[in-house]
N, C-alpha and C positions, 0 to 999 in steps of 0.2 A: 504494500500500500504506500503510495507516495504521500509525503507530508503535505496535507491540505491546509493545516492550521499551524500557525506559528506558536511555539510554546509560550512565548511572552503574551500572546493574545489570549490564550486559554487562561492564564493566571490573571490577566487584566479583567477579563469578563467575570471570572470567579470573584475577584475583589469588588467589582462594581455591584454585582448581585448581592454580595454580603453587606455592602453599604446601603444600597437603595431598596433591597427586596423586602417583601413581607414575610414574616415568620410563619412557617407551616409545620406540620408534623414531620415532613421529609427534610426540611432545610429552609432556605430562603428562596422565595419565588419572585421573579422579576421579568417582565416582557416575554413570558412564555417559557422561561427556563428556570429550573430548580437547581440550586447549587448546594452541595453538602460535602462533607469529608468523612473519612473513617475516624475512628476514635483517637488514633495517634496523630492525625493530621498529615500523614505522609502521602495519602492518596486523596485527591479531590475529584468530585463527580459533578458533571453538568448533565441535566436530563430534560428533554422536551421533544415534542414532535415525533414521538416514537423512537427516540435515539437516546442512548446512554453513552456519554464520553467519560472514560476513566483516565485520569492523568496521574502518573506515578512518580515515585521518588527519584528515578533516574531520568526525569524529563522525557518520558515516553508516554504516548497516549494510545488508547484503543477506542474505536467507535463500534458500538453494537446497534444494529438496525436491520430491519427486514427488507425495506424498499428504498431504492435510491432517492425517491421523492422525499421521504422522511429525512434522509441525510441532507438533501439540498435545502429543505425548509429549516432544519436545525442550523446549518452553516450560515444561512442568511440571518437568522436571529443572533447568532454569535457576532457576526460582522456588524450588525446594527447596534448591538450593545457596546461593542468595542469602540465604535466610532461616534458615540454620543458625546455631547458637550458636557 
């Protein structure tokens, strides 16, 4: 899989959601994406549009999704959040 998302962008989106998101049972929710981490904080997750992104300790990520359309919608949301003022 080619790197479609910059690692810095993933972390920036995660931080923005943590700052601006509404608290839910799953984590913080903002602009269609839920952000949460594991208990030790070494792995962060972004979830929405039928996609789960797992970003790990060694700056690697994995996308879980069933349909390319879901992935495309998810990536658009990440881009929009990353490029907000």
